[in-house]
C-alpha positions in Angstrom: 155.0 71.6 5.4 152.6 72.0 8.3 150.7 75.3 8.5 149.4 74.9 12.0 150.0 78.1 14.1 149.0 78.1 17.7 149.9 81.6 18.7 148.2 85.0 18.6 144.8 85.1 17.0 145.3 81.6 15.6 144.8 80.2 19.1 141.2 81.1 18.8 140.5 79.2 15.7 140.7 82.4 13.7 143.0 82.7 10.6 144.9 85.9 10.9 145.1 87.0 7.3 146.7 90.3 8.2 149.6 88.5 9.9 150.1 86.3 6.8 150.4 89.4 4.7 152.3 91.4 7.3 150.0 94.4 7.2 148.2 96.3 10.0 144.7 95.0 11.0 143.2 98.3 9.8 144.9 98.2 6.4 142.7 98.9 3.4 142.5 96.9 0.1 145.2 99.0 -1.6 147.7 98.2 1.2 146.8 94.5 1.0 147.3 94.4 -2.8 150.7 96.3 -2.6 152.0 93.9 0.1 150.6 90.8 -1.6 152.4 91.6 -4.9 155.7 92.1 -3.0 155.3 88.8 -1.2 154.2 87.0 -4.4 157.3 88.1 -6.2 159.5 86.8 -3.4 157.8 83.4 -3.2 156.9 82.6 -6.8 158.8 79.7 -8.3 160.2 81.8 -11.1 161.5 84.6 -8.9 162.2 83.0 -5.5 165.8 83.5 -4.3 166.0 80.2 -2.5 168.4 77.8 -4.2 167.6 74.4 -2.7 164.6 72.4 -3.9 163.3 72.1 -0.3 163.2 75.9 0.2 161.6 76.4 -3.3 158.9 73.9 -2.4 158.3 75.6 1.0 158.0 79.0 -0.7 155.5 77.6 -3.3 153.4 76.1 -0.5 153.4 79.3 1.5 152.2 81.3 -1.5 149.4 78.9 -2.5 148.2 77.8 0.9 148.6 80.9 3.0 149.4 84.1 1.1 146.9 83.7 -1.8 143.9 82.8 0.4 144.8 85.7 2.7 144.8 88.2 -0.2 141.6 86.8 -1.6 140.0 87.5 1.8 141.3 91.0 2.2 141.2 92.2 -1.4 137.4 92.7 -1.5 135.8 95.4 0.5 132.7 93.4 1.5 134.6 90.3 2.8 137.2 92.5 4.4 134.6 94.5 6.3 132.9 91.4 7.6 136.3 89.9 8.7 137.2 93.2 10.5 133.9 92.9 12.4 134.9 89.5 13.6 138.3 90.9 14.7 136.6 93.8 16.5 134.4 91.4 18.4 137.4 89.2 19.2 139.3 92.1 20.6 136.4 93.2 22.8 135.9 89.7 24.1 139.6 89.2 24.9 139.9 92.6 26.6 137.0 91.6 28.9 138.3 88.3 30.0 140.1 88.0 33.3 142.7 85.5 32.2 144.6 87.2 29.4 146.3 85.0 26.7 149.9 84.2 27.4 152.5 86.0 25.2 155.6 84.2 23.9 157.5 86.8 22.0 159.4 89.7 23.6 158.2 92.1 21.0 154.5 91.4 21.9 155.3 91.8 25.6 156.8 95.2 24.9 153.8 96.2 22.9 151.5 95.2 25.8 153.5 97.8 28.0 153.3 100.6 25.4 150.4 102.4 27.1 149.4 105.6 25.3 152.0 105.0 22.6 150.3 101.8 21.5 149.5 102.9 17.9 153.1 104.0 17.1 154.6 101.0 18.9 152.4 98.6 17.0 153.2 100.1 13.6 157.0 100.1 14.4 157.0 96.5 15.7 154.9 95.3 12.7 157.2 96.9 10.1 160.2 95.3 11.9 158.8 91.8 11.6 157.3 92.2 8.1 160.4 93.6 6.5 162.0 90.1 6.5 158.9 88.0 6.9 159.5 85.7 3.9 163.2 85.9 3.3 163.6 82.5 4.9 160.6 80.3 4.0 161.5 77.9 6.9 161.1 80.8 9.4 158.0 82.4 7.8 155.5 80.6 10.1 157.3 81.7 13.2 157.2 85.3 12.0 153.5 85.1 11.1 152.9 83.8 14.7 154.8 86.8 16.2 152.9 89.3 14.0 149.6 87.6 15.1 150.6 88.1 18.7 151.1 91.8 18.0 147.7 91.9 16.4 146.1 90.2 19.4 147.8 92.6 21.8 146.8 95.6 19.8 143.1 94.4 19.5 143.0 93.9 23.3 144.5 97.2 24.1 142.2 99.0 21.7 139.3 96.8 22.7 138.5 96.2 19.0 138.3 99.9 18.1 141.5 99.7 16.1 139.8 97.8 13.3 138.4 99.4 10.2 137.3 103.0 10.3 138.6 104.7 13.4 136.1 105.2 16.1 136.3 107.6 19.0 139.6 107.1 20.8 139.5 105.1 24.0 141.9 105.3 26.9 145.0 103.2 26.1 147.0 103.6 29.2 148.1 100.9 31.6 145.2 98.9 33.0 146.7 99.1 36.5 146.7 103.0 36.5 143.8 104.7 38.2 142.5 108.1 37.0 143.2 111.0 39.3 141.1 113.9 40.3 142.2 117.5 39.6 143.7 117.6 43.1 145.9 114.6 42.4 144.0 112.2 44.6 142.3 109.0 43.4 138.6 109.4 42.8 136.1 107.2 44.7 136.0 103.6 43.7 132.6 104.1 42.0 134.1 106.7 39.7 137.1 104.6 38.7 137.0 102.8 35.3 135.5 99.3 35.6 136.7 96.3 33.6 134.5 95.5 30.6 132.0 92.7 31.5 131.7 89.6 29.4 128.3 88.6 28.1 126.8 85.2 28.9 126.2 84.7 25.2 129.9 84.9 24.3 130.5 81.1 24.4 127.5 80.5 22.2 128.7 83.1 19.7 132.2 81.6 19.6 130.8 78.1 18.9 128.5 79.5 16.2 131.4 81.3 14.5 133.3 78.0 14.5 130.3 76.2 12.9 129.9 78.9 10.3 133.5 78.6 9.3 132.9 74.9 8.7 129.6 75.7 6.8 127.7 73.9 9.4 124.8 76.4 9.5 122.3 74.1 11.2 124.4 73.9 14.4 125.3 77.6 14.2 121.5 78.4 14.2 121.0 76.2 17.3 123.9 78.0 19.2 122.6 81.4 18.3 119.0 80.6 19.3 120.2 79.4 22.7 122.2 82.6 23.0 119.0 84.6 22.3 117.2 82.8 25.1 119.7 84.4 27.5 119.7 87.8 25.8 116.6 88.2 23.6 117.5 91.6 22.4 121.2 91.0 21.6 121.6 92.8 18.3 124.8 91.0 17.3 123.2 87.6 17.8 120.1 88.5 15.8 122.3 89.9 13.0 124.5 86.8 12.9 121.5 84.5 13.0 119.8 86.5 10.2 123.0 86.2 8.0 123.2 82.5 8.7 119.6 82.1 7.5 120.4 84.2 4.5 123.3 81.9 3.7 120.8 79.0 3.7 118.4 80.9 1.3 115.9 81.2 4.1 115.1 84.8 3.2 112.0 85.2 5.4 113.7 84.1 8.6 116.8 86.2 7.7 114.5 89.3 7.4 112.9 88.6 10.8 116.2 88.5 12.7 118.0 91.3 10.7 115.0 93.6 11.5 115.1 92.6 15.2 118.8 93.4 15.2 118.2 96.8 13.8 115.3 97.4 16.2 117.7 96.8 19.1 120.6 98.6 17.5 120.1 100.7 14.4 123.9 100.9 13.9 124.6 97.2 14.1 127.2 96.8 11.2 126.4 93.2 10.2 122.6 93.9 10.3 123.1 96.9 8.0 125.0 94.7 5.6 122.3 92.1 5.8 119.6 94.7 5.1 121.4 95.8 1.9 121.6 92.2 0.8 117.9 91.6 1.5 117.0 94.7 -0.5 119.0 93.5 -3.4 117.5 90.0 -3.2 113.9 91.3 -2.9 114.4 93.5 -5.9 115.7 90.5 -7.9 112.8 88.2 -6.9 110.0 90.4 -8.4 110.5 89.9 -12.2 107.7 91.3 -14.4 105.4 88.9 -16.1 106.9 89.3 -19.5 110.3 88.0 -18.4 111.3 84.6 -19.6 112.0 81.7 -17.3 115.6 81.9 -18.3 115.8 85.5 -17.0 114.2 84.4 -13.8 116.7 81.6 -13.4 119.5 84.0 -14.0 118.0 86.3 -11.3 118.0 83.4 -8.8 121.6 82.7 -9.5 122.4 86.4 -8.9 120.7 86.2 -5.6 122.9 83.3 -4.5 126.1 85.0 -5.7 125.1 88.2 -3.9 124.6 86.4 -0.6 127.7 84.3 -1.0 129.8 87.4 -1.7 128.5 89.3 1.3 128.5 86.6 3.9 130.9 83.9 2.7 134.1 85.7 3.6 133.1 86.5 7.2 134.6 83.5 8.9 136.6 82.0 6.1 136.0 79.0 3.9 135.3 75.4 4.9 138.3 73.8 6.5 140.1 71.2 4.5 
């Protein structure tokens, strides 16, 4: 059974774990667990309702190759937060692009026209699709694709702010509507909302994300360094570069770029997470003189696990 999906967020080489579980992109770990248990019961070989051997095999493959990895990604707060950061950046990037992704499903097209009712419309449409998502294993991938299109539309309309902890509400009306003055007339062109501009570093960041997903950190570093030549103070690039160095155990270089990210933007989420990881690592690498070599070795192992747990879930595992 082929698991290639070319719609919604999957089109951007991003595995949509929320679409696989049929939960909102701002769902917490408890919601992820509740939905996972429900799906696992319906797909497990001992409880699956399918009668034919073909359908049972499809159900088993869906559970092991899609559902289980999705739950593993979303069940831990650290990896979920990093993944949500990627979703937020993706939503902002897509919202700023002139050529919007084409939509195939009617339900996604309706959501794109929801305007101020985007949140309610999104939840309603998602529940409609998720309610029967895995009843027919042969149709499950199609439903996942449709849910991912919903997620993509929602992210674009919210410009990434619908991910994780709710930020200040942004206008969600039609992009063609112009704000009016108290008198009812349109304000001057200079006062009208301008479309979000794309950054010249975006292509470099996208390529770096793809390399990181494949554990090709050397090429990711090159892409991010090229990006910083264009925008030397880009906090997101510095943070991502710092985390990439951290994943390679290059603590000194990681510290340099994470500090630069925080200097440019003290609220940079990924840099704040990297700072916490560095603080833990630096605390573990200063054992007292009376500790045995075995204890020091155990500390080193803990450092590696700490970095892996924080950063490893950001872009998913190595592709097989």
